[in-house]
BAVEX-141793 format. One record per residue (C-alpha): y, x, z; residue in one letter. Coordinates in steps of 0.02 Angstrom, whole numbers, padded with zeros to 5 digits, always signed. Layout:
YXZA/...
//
This chain:
+12429-00235+03975M/+12368-00258+03793K/+12436-00114+03698R/+12463-00101+03508S/+12311-00022+03423N/+12383+00148+03379Y/+12266+00277+03297L/+12259+00463+03298I/+12230+00570+03145V/+12125+00717+03188S/+12082+00849+03073L/+11946+00954+02983F/+11792+00858+02920L/+11879+00698+02998V/+11968+00567+02885F/+12060+00433+02965L/+12189+00332+02868L/+12317+00250+02991T/+12447+00120+02952T/+12558+00170+03105S/+12582+00353+03065G/+12518+00511+03160V/+12504+00493+03350V/+12438+00603+03482F/+12260+00659+03488G/+12257+00741+03659Q/+12261+00619+03803R/+12276+00751+03931V/+12367+00920+03905I/+12339+01044+04056D/+12472+01174+04060L/+12354+01288+04154R/+12237+01293+03996K/+12364+01270+03864A/+12534+01358+03868S/+12623+01223+03770G/+12701+01240+03611D/+12849+01342+03676V/+12849+01403+03857R/+13013+01475+03921I/+13001+01584+04081L/+13142+01598+04208G/+13233+01769+04233D/+13232+01802+04416D/+13193+01758+04597F/+13247+01568+04631A/+13347+01546+04468D/+13274+01367+04461Y/+13265+01372+04274L/+13228+01195+04212G/+13315+01096+04361W/+13409+01010+04213A/+13349+01000+04026V/+13436+00923+03874S/+13445+00951+03683Y/+13569+00935+03548G/+13601+01016+03372D/+13726+01142+03427I/+13727+01258+03273N/+13719+01112+03150G/+13556+01172+03060D/+13460+01009+03081G/+13345+01065+03215Y/+13371+01011+03394M/+13411+01141+03516D/+13364+01152+03696I/+13484+01160+03840I/+13416+01215+04004I/+13505+01229+04165G/+13460+01369+04305A/+13591+01321+04436P/+13536+01451+04561Q/+13536+01608+04443A/+13655+01744+04493D/+13747+01814+04332P/+13860+01966+04332G/+13868+02140+04390D/+13890+02132+04541P/+13791+01970+04545P/+13881+01817+04588R/+13761+01716+04699D/+13709+01549+04629E/+13845+01542+04500A/+13717+01475+04383G/+13670+01497+04204E/+13638+01379+04066T/+13530+01436+03913Y/+13517+01367+03737V/+13366+01398+03629V/+13386+01363+03451F/+13271+01243+03363G/+13175+01302+03209S/+13026+01252+03104S/+12915+01384+03187N/+12997+01419+03361P/+12918+01565+03469P/+12769+01525+03581T/+12847+01605+03731A/+13020+01667+03788I/+13022+01770+03942D/+13201+01773+03998L/+13169+01923+04100D/+13154+02028+03942C/+13212+01922+03800V/+13387+01847+03776F/+13402+01661+03735P/+13505+01613+03575D/+13661+01567+03700I/+13677+01610+03885T/+13824+01530+03975I/+13865+01624+04142N/+13935+01520+04285G/+14102+01577+04338R/+14111+01597+04532D/+13985+01616+04668Q/+13904+01453+04730W/+13967+01354+04574D/+13795+01303+04521R/+13834+01290+04344S/+13696+01210+04250G/+13655+01083+04392S/+13667+00945+04254A/+13674+00975+04064V/+13698+00857+03910A/+13761+00870+03726S/+13866+00758+03617G/+13989+00776+03475D/+14146+00765+03579I/+14270+00826+03455N/+14193+00736+03304G/+14160+00897+03196D/+13976+00863+03167G/+13917+00994+03295Y/+13839+00942+03457D/+13940+01013+03602D/+13866+01076+03765I/+13909+00991+03927L/+13883+01070+04097I/+13919+01027+04265T/+13964+01152+04408A/+13969+01044+04560P/+14002+01186+04675G/+14158+01248+04580A/+14330+01218+04656G/+14366+01076+04774S/+14281+00936+04677G/+14171+01014+04545G/+14198+01056+04362V/+14131+01001+04197V/+14128+01123+04056C/+14125+01075+03869V/+14081+01207+03745I/+14105+01167+03572F/+13956+01186+03447G/+13974+01283+03285S/+13874+01371+03136S/+13888+01531+03238S/+13915+01511+03419P/+13932+01670+03535P/+13764+01730+03613S/+13844+01752+03780V/+13988+01651+03856I/+14043+01716+04031D/+14148+01588+04116L/+14218+01717+04225S/+14303+01792+04087Q/+14320+01663+03953E/+14396+01488+03944S/+14290+01337+03888V/+14345+01218+03757N/+14369+01079+03887I/+14370+01105+04069S/+14365+00941+04172I/+14414+00970+04356L/+14374+00876+04513G/+14283+00725+04560G/+14103+00770+04533I/+14066+00793+04718G/+14041+00952+04821A/+13842+00949+04825V/+13721+00999+04688V/+13716+00860+04558A/+13555+00762+04538S/+13533+00825+04367G/+13579+00663+04286D/+13759+00654+04334A/+13830+00682+04147I/+13793+00593+03985A/+13883+00552+03822S/+13897+00411+03709G/+14028+00328+03594D/+14090+00193+03718V/+14245+00151+03622N/+14169+00151+03442G/+14296+00278+03374D/+14174+00395+03302G/+14189+00525+03446Y/+14060+00541+03584D/+14135+00511+03751D/+14090+00603+03912I/+14022+00503+04058I/+14025+00580+04230I/+13950+00522+04387G/+14030+00574+04555A/+13914+00492+04671Y/+13993+00561+04840T/+14170+00496+04788A/+14244+00375+04909S/+14358+00252+04812P/+14486+00134+04911E/+14415+00206+05067G/+14233+00154+05028R/+14147+00310+05095I/+14014+00371+04965G/+14020+00216+04855A/+14041+00338+04707G/+14139+00342+04546K/+14100+00353+04363T/+14221+00416+04239R/+14227+00397+04054V/+14336+00524+03948I/+14353+00483+03779F/+14309+00605+03646G/+14441+00686+03547F/+14491+00837+03440S/+14584+00946+03564P/+14668+01118+03540P/+14544+01254+03572S/+14567+01253+03752H/+14619+01111+03871I/+14612+01064+04050T/+14594+00889+04109I/+14620+00857+04297A/+14547+00698+04355L/+14646+00682+04507S/+14807+00643+04402S/+14718+00492+04310Q/+14748+00561+04142P/+14760+00439+03995P/+14604+00411+03882Q/+14490+00391+04029I/+14399+00244+04115I/+14359+00255+04301T/+14227+00136+04375I/+14222+00127+04568Y/+14061+00090+04655G/+14043-00078+04747E/+14001-00032+04921D/+14018+00111+05037A/+13869+00232+05034Y/+13788+00155+04872E/+13812+00324+04779N/+13865+00243+04615S/+13857+00374+04482G/+13703+00463+04554F/+13623+00448+04373A/+13721+00393+04217V/+13674+00354+04027A/+13729+00260+03881S/+13658+00154+03752G/+13706-00003+03640D/+13620-00138+03746V/+13697-00276+03677N/+13705-00227+03491N/+13889-00233+03469D/+13895-00061+03395N/+13981+00004+03557Y/+13889+00118+03671D/+13877+00037+03848D/+13893+00130+04012I/+13737+00135+04120I/+13767+00179+04310I/+13641+00204+04447G/+13678+00169+04631A/+13512+00213+04710P/+13567+00181+04892H/+13653+00009+04866A/+13595-00120+04988N/+13618-00284+04884P/+13515-00397+05000H/+13547-00298+05160G/+13389-00202+05134D/+13396-00008+05157W/+13420+00081+04993H/+13359-00052+04889Q/+13467+00007+04742G/+13565-00063+04613R/+13606-00022+04426T/+13764-00078+04323Y/+13806-00097+04142I/+13972-00102+04091V/+13991-00146+03904F/+14082-00035+03787G/+14230-00096+03687S/+14378-00033+03593S/+14479-00011+03752F/+14645-00021+03666P/+14757+00026+03817S/+14679+00156+03932P/+14671+00219+04069P/+14562+00077+04149Y/+14507+00060+04322V/+14355-00054+04354F/+14323-00091+04538D/+14156-00163+04551L/+14196-00222+04722N/+14325-00341+04647L/+14255-00382+04472M/+14064-00389+04419P/+13986-00272+04299A/+13935-00351+04141D/+13757-00330+04208I/+13706-00293+04382T/+13514-00258+04416I/+13456-00263+04602Y/+13299-00167+04665G/+13157-00260+04731D/+13128-00190+04906D/+13174-00076+05039D/+13186+00111+04993L/+13159+00069+04814D/+13313+00177+04767N/+13323+00084+04603L/+13448+00180+04498G/+13393+00360+04537R/+13373+00378+04350K/+13431+00278+04207V/+13404+00294+04024A/+13417+00195+03862S/+13322+00173+03702G/+13249+00051+03582D/+13073+00027+03655I/+13022-00126+03547N/+13112-00070+03388N/+13220-00230+03375N/+13389-00155+03352G/+13449-00172+03544Y/+13440-00030+03654N/+13342-00068+03819D/+13381-00013+03993I/+13261+00100+04077I/+13277+00122+04261I/+13186+00243+04389G/+13148+00184+04569A/+13049+00265+04705W/+12877+00224+04637Q/+12912+00118+04489E/+13000+00129+04317T/+13074-00042+04250Y/+13118-00085+04067V/+13239-00230+04032I/+13248-00276+03852F/+13422-00280+03769G/+13394-00444+03680E/+13327-00535+03833S/+13482-00517+03933L/+13558-00683+04004P/+13741-00725+03964P/+13857-00604+04057T/+13913-00563+04173P/+13744-00585+04257C/+13636-00519+04400I/+13452-00474+04374I/+13373-00474+04539D/+13199-00387+04525L/+13145-00463+04693R/+13140-00636+04605S/+13133-00588+04426E/+13009-00480+04326S/+13071-00342+04224A/+13002-00341+04053D/+12902-00187+04087I/+12856-00127+04259T/+12771+00044+04271I/+12703+00078+04436S/+12591+00192+04541G/+12678+00358+04547K/+12836+00439+04614S/+12955+00451+04467F/+13104+00572+04473P/+13138+00594+04288A/+13141+00467+04142I/+13179+00499+03963E/+13165+00400+03791I/+13118+00452+03617G/+13001+00422+03477D/+12858+00548+03504V/+12718+00486+03392N/+12834+00438+03240G/+12809+00254+03232D/+12990+00204+03256S/+12975+00139+03431Y/+13050+00244+03567D/+12921+00294+03690D/+12943+00308+03885I/+12931+00487+03958I/+12911+00494+04150I/+12912+00647+04247G/+12820+00643+04421A/+12852+00811+04505H/+12754+00776+04666G/+12591+00727+04572A/+12436+00821+04602T/+12333+00844+04439P/+12174+00904+04521I/+12132+00946+04699P/+12206+01116+04754G/+12358+01096+04636R/+12471+00992+04747G/+12640+00958+04676S/+12604+01044+04520A/+12678+00886+04439G/+12637+00782+04294E/+12724+00702+04149T/+12676+00542+04070Y/+12703+00475+03896V/+12679+00285+03870I/+12682+00237+03679F/+12791+00098+03649A/+12766-00061+03535S/+12840-00223+03497D/+12790-00298+03660F/+12808-00478+03602K/+12751-00565+03764S/+12830-00490+03921P/+12814-00459+04062P/+12701-00316+04057Y/+12637-00210+04197T/+12564-00035+04190I/+12485+00040+04339D/+12455+00219+04312L/+12342+00231+04461D/+12218+00123+04365T/+12278+00139+04181Q/+12298+00314+04112P/+12456+00355+04012A/+12438+00385+03827D/+12475+00559+03862I/+12471+00655+04023T/+12539+00833+04037I/+12481+00923+04196S/+12576+01057+04282G/+12513+01230+04287D/+12512+01279+04466D/+12534+01217+04636K/+12718+01174+04688D/+12781+01194+04510D/+12858+01026+04517W/+12832+01002+04328S/+12916+00851+04269G/+13067+00862+04387W/+13171+00853+04225A/+13124+00787+04056V/+13208+00769+03880A/+13151+00729+03708C/+13210+00797+03537G/+13153+00860+03379D/+13149+01052+03401M/+13045+01100+03249N/+13126+00966+03120G/+12961+00886+03076D/+13036+00705+03107G/+12938+00691+03274F/+13021+00705+03446N/+12966+00839+03551D/+12942+00829+03737I/+13038+00947+03845I/+12983+00966+04027I/+13063+01071+04169G/+12974+01149+04315A/+13105+01234+04413H/+13004+01282+04557R/+12872+01380+04441A/+12838+01556+04476S/+12814+01665+04315P/+12816+01852+04318P/+13002+01849+04323G/+13001+01793+04505G/+12961+01670+04637Y/+13040+01499+04587H/+13116+01582+04442A/+13066+01419+04346G/+12991+01372+04184E/+13021+01249+04040T/+12897+01184+03924Y/+12905+01104+03739V/+12757+00997+03686I/+12769+00952+03498A/+12765+00775+03453G/+12670+00696+03306G/+12491+00721+03352G/+12346+00832+03376A/+12248+00938+03256I/+12073+00914+03319V/+11948+01064+03258T/+11772+01109+03298S/+11655+01259+03272H/+11562+01270+03110G/+11383+01356+03078V/+11370+01504+03184G/+11475+01430+03325G/+11436+01371+03493S/+11481+01193+03496G/+11673+01189+03544W/+11807+01064+03501V/+11981+01118+03504R/+12150+01028+03492S/+12308+01101+03426F/+12487+01037+03402S/+12562+01024+03231H/+12636+01199+03263L/+12460+01265+03283G/+12477+01291+03465R/+12321+01267+03577N/+12313+01106+03676W/+12139+01119+03754G/+11954+01124+03714K/+11787+01059+03772F/+11604+01089+03723Q/+11521+00953+03638A/+11350+01022+03594F/+11245+01171+03620E/+11131+01156+03468T/+11046+01306+03387E/+11187+01328+03258T/+11335+01266+03373G/+11407+01172+03229E/+11500+01007+03268V/+11552+00871+03146Q/+11699+00761+03193L/+11777+00593+03164A/+11915+00500+03274V/+11967+00321+03305G/+11994+00191+03441D/+11806+00174+03482I/+11821+00070+03640D/+11971-00045+03587G/+12093+00020+03722D/+12227+00068+03596G/+12193+00252+03620L/+12083+00348+03506D/+11926+00441+03552E/+11810+00580+03467I/+11650+00553+03381A/+11555+00710+03370A/+11398+00731+03272G/+11259+00871+03262H/+11266+01005+03141G/+11148+01099+03041E/+10982+01119+03150G/+11023+00967+03258G/+10929+00808+03288S/+11054+00683+03211S/+11134+00649+03392L/+11315+00573+03392V/+11412+00589+03554K/+11576+00495+03595L/+11714+00576+03699F/+11888+00538+03760E/+12015+00660+03692M/+12005+00766+03841D/+11818+00794+03827G/+11762+00656+03952T/+11588+00599+03890F/+11581+00411+03845I/+11406+00384+03776R/+11283+00447+03636S/+11163+00380+03513F/+11042+00438+03379L/+11103+00404+03199A/+10947+00451+03110F/+10760+00496+03164N/+10686+00660+03105A/+10600+00578+02951T/+10760+00505+02887Q/+10866+00659+02911N/+10747+00809+02928P/+10888+00933+02932G/+10977+00844+03089G/+11159+00864+03027E/+11265+00707+03033V/+11429+00679+02943H/+11547+00544+03020L/+11687+00426+02989A/+11765+00291+03092V/+11839+00140+03011G/+11849-00054+02995N/+11691-00090+02919F/+11690-00279+02961D/+11805-00431+02953A/+11862-00400+03133D/+12023-00289+03131P/+12015-00271+03321S/+11875-00148+03327D/+11803-00009+03236K/+11638+00040+03177E/+11550+00221+03142I/+11474+00274+02978A/+11351+00412+02981A/+11284+00499+02835A/+11146+00630+02813T/+11183+00809+02808G/+11093+00959+02731Y/+10910+00932+02694N/+10936+00746+02732G/+10907+00583+02632G/+11065+00538+02542N/+11098+00390+02662R/+11239+00308+02746V/+11210+00210+02904R/+11332+00089+02994L/+11344+00068+03181F/+11441-00030+03317E/+11531+00092+03431T/+11398+00067+03564D/+11269+00129+03443G/+11199-00036+03385T/+11137-00014+03204F/+11228-00128+03073I/+11165-00076+02899S/+11129+00059+02785Q/+11135+00105+02604F/+11078+00247+02489A/+11237+00345+02416A/+11149+00452+02292F/+10979+00486+02215G/+10878+00646+02237I/+10904+00702+02061G/+11089+00713+02060G/+11111+00772+02248N/+10954+00877+02281A/+10982+00924+02459N/+11022+00746+02522G/+11183+00784+02601E/+11324+00662+02594V/+11506+00699+02645H/+11602+00538+02686I/+11776+00465+02727A/+11841+00295+02749A/+11999+00206+02694A/+12057+00030+02635D/+12060+00071+02454I/+12090-00107+02388D/+12204-00172+02526G/+12089-00317+02585D/+12091-00258+02769G/+11915-00184+02758I/+11887+00003+02738D/+11783+00068+02598E/+11670+00218+02610I/+11691+00364+02500L/+11546+00475+02476C/+11538+00658+02405G/+11399+00767+02345H/+11336+00890+02468G/+11270+01071+02445E/+11148+01059+02289G/+11241+00914+02210G/+11352+00912+02056S/+11526+00867+02126S/+11518+00691+02112W/+11621+00566+02218V/+11571+00382+02242K/+11666+00241+02314L/+11565+00093+02403F/+11596-00069+02486E/+11528-00073+02652V/+11365-00164+02597D/+11332-00024+02483G/+11399-00104+02324S/+11465+00034+02206L/+11649+00020+02158I/+11672+00163+02043R/+11627+00354+02037S/+11697+00510+01961F/+11660+00696+01944R/+11788+00799+02041A/+11734+00981+01985F/+11638+01066+01849G/+11540+01228+01855A/+11673+01320+01946V/+11610+01230+02107N/+11442+01312+02088A/+11338+01230+02220N/+11409+01061+02188G/+11474+01018+02358E/+11636+00921+02384V/+11741+00882+02543H/+11852+00728+02555L/+12014+00668+02630A/+12118+00518+02588V/+12305+00484+02613G/+12472+00448+02529N/+12500+00596+02420F/+12630+00521+02303D/+12790+00420+02317A/+12711+00254+02311D/+12673+00205+02484P/+12575+00051+02441S/+12426+00142+02374D/+12328+00293+02432I/+12255+00448+02337E/+12094+00550+02363I/+12088+00736+02402A/+11936+00834+02356V/+11895+01000+02386A/+11763+01137+02342H/+11615+01165+02439G/+11515+01311+02477E/+11498+01427+02322G/+11665+01358+02260G/+11835+01451+02240K/+11949+01366+02372S/+12027+01232+02261W/+12085+01060+02309V/+12120+00924+02182K/+12206+00756+02194L/+12148+00603+02115F/+12204+00421+02100K/+12069+00303+02176T/+12012+00267+01995D/+11963+00450+01976G/+12121+00493+01870T/+12169+00676+01910F/+12342+00707+01978I/+12362+00894+02025K/+12261+01051+02107A/+12308+01197+02211F/+12209+01345+02283K/+12197+01333+02475A/+12139+01505+02515F/+12112+01681+02445G/+11978+01810+02471G/+11977+01791+02660A/+11870+01626+02628N/+11722+01722+02555A/+11610+01570+02509Q/+11751+01470+02429G/+11727+01311+02539E/+11876+01203+02602V/+11862+01075+02733H/+11987+00936+02720L/+12091+00810+02815A/+12262+00715+02784A/+12397+00668+02899A/+12576+00642+02908E/+12620+00810+02988V/+12801+00799+02942E/+12900+00640+02929K/+13049+00593+02808G/+12968+00584+02635D/+12829+00458+02676S/+12704+00585+02597L/+12549+00647+02693W/+12509+00825+02711E/+12337+00901+02671I/+12254+01014+02811I/+12132+01142+02753C/+12001+01234+02856G/+11903+01390+02812H/+11718+01364+02759G/+11566+01465+02804E/+11613+01647+02774G/+11788+01624+02818G/+11892+01681+02980S/+11926+01511+03064S/+12095+01495+02974R/+12183+01320+02961V/+12324+01295+02833R/+12433+01145+02813V/+12499+01101+02637F/+12621+00980+02571K/+12551+00860+02446A/+12620+00969+02300D/+12523+01115+02369G/+12663+01199+02452S/+12607+01286+02612P/+12687+01233+02775I/+12603+01339+02915R/+12443+01430+02951S/+12350+01465+03112F/+12183+01530+03176K/+12082+01396+03262A/+11952+01508+03345F/+11892+01694+03374G/+11738+01782+03373A/+11637+01639+03465A/+11643+01549+03294N/+11543+01692+03209S/+11542+01622+03032Q/+11718+01570+03029G/+11689+01393+02974E/+11816+01264+03045V/+11785+01077+03049H/
//
């Protein structure tokens, strides 16, 4: 499959200007080595925290809150065995790193009513009563004679504890869910009738309509603004309801349900999985139905799929495919139509909304190809959401039975596949031979990480975050107490040791949480210079690491997880006696499909810039400065398409011993212009560079220039013609030498402006700070400890 050429923005002595926004810079995130951005630990033995996960803005503050089901929890005193609990953790700009429910209360705890209710077997959210707050939807399949769905309205100040044995919920829906634990996907919401209220969609896959045993039912209860407490008994076929009967006995229609506007008519459509259907007489081939939404002027309605076809019916490919075990919807190709995503035994299928034939229709995957087929793993969970901020909904797949490495059987994995316009389907992605764009590996054997997945913007930065349930994980709270993880969307901040370090590269999320590390070099000083770009043309970015001071001008290329690719020598000892190499990755020729690498001499170098193919083949070189103005021959570089011609220009700044000049060059070394960024306050004349969109005009870019060693920690912004815009101070006294390493990236979406990322120089304490373009601080974190002895962060 040819994927779109997404780029990663990595930070600190790395500049990379992207046109598609910030995306992930860490291909593998191992939850044994990195805790995730938020890790929520179950309370007690066999609670199964993370059996079901979802999200919604329950308190209306603009941050998505996490909803987690623990259906085997034993609330109350004395305990009510497996009554179940549901927890809500509020989103915020800086959520806690860890929440141990054994000793910390979540923001909301909802205790199941009676023994064996298994409340929290499925969770969802939606604004059912139309008040602007998302409401909490919880199934309790063991309650009563046919299960109960509870709806708890959101508000600005919801109660911290709701005990269903003592309190009434806002809406209680009785019966028709089935007497076994729900699959975890048996409830959803969406505005099916277009009245502005989210409707509740409930799957009852064990129901037996019209005597068809186990055919299953799906019910849609229209949203409305009820009194404070109301009970709806499904057995009485109340008004304002749609009932959809499964087609055949034992097909278990309603095993999974979802909604989305597939035909782009402004009504959410109902998507129903029937994984045990046998449309060709095959055993459990599976079937998925789509029933289009409409105004439905005179409910109640009953749709018997045995007598009238669904608008779209999709047949599985083969025996035991179990097509419809999971269903979801989202706009994968960003064309305004929601697409249909269906999980089967070892495959996930995507069928584009705009490609549907006239309805009613049958799509038989035995004879027709899906628009996208993802194969190679057993997939129990799927979700859709824009993780990398490019306006395409990405595909998130949980594989709880996966073995990340030998000895960690069934730790589970979660895969993220970045979406694009996918102009020429069908596409096939085989995860046995093609790595996912992101793989998140489970922490421990038998954790079943990825059993449940969800996606929502918990920290409010405009990027959707990945939520992963691992209900069999065993934290200190107890065996199989369960865990849930949040991985922040938006990209990786990639850092490295400076002078006095030991050659390590470490990745962080936008929240400053550790995602993993690897050792690039063991040079005398341990310093690593960085750049990032799609070096091998696979649509995923790699890391270029260059020797620091005391090195021998070696450049190594790595996958984002630290897997070595190749190396080459950028300079010989005569050309660059100090052995330090500054790097940039960009498009330096007329071919936009590949990248090249720019390497510049470091301290005690020769003021030169050399261009290389990514295989290390030399292309050309030029002198950036003369010895008179830049005494120690060091050149800091960045790359960006300054003039909009599709070819990146090269920006060069004086190194230590210079006089704070910045020059802009064409790739052939022709000088475009130059300007002086600082005066005497930047005593040693060294400047660091980054480029990004720092004003309200997205059609052009600006240059950020920072003090080098001997400066005062100032950052200035300039137009590309050298016109000064503004300045701010990045650090105080903790950055003793006043040097600031720079990068730029869209860390927070919404205003089209890029943020500026600043790292301590030599004599600092390994601190990283993220600023808005106006100099307002966003967050700060420490990248390294004592192993980075001089506290410098690239």
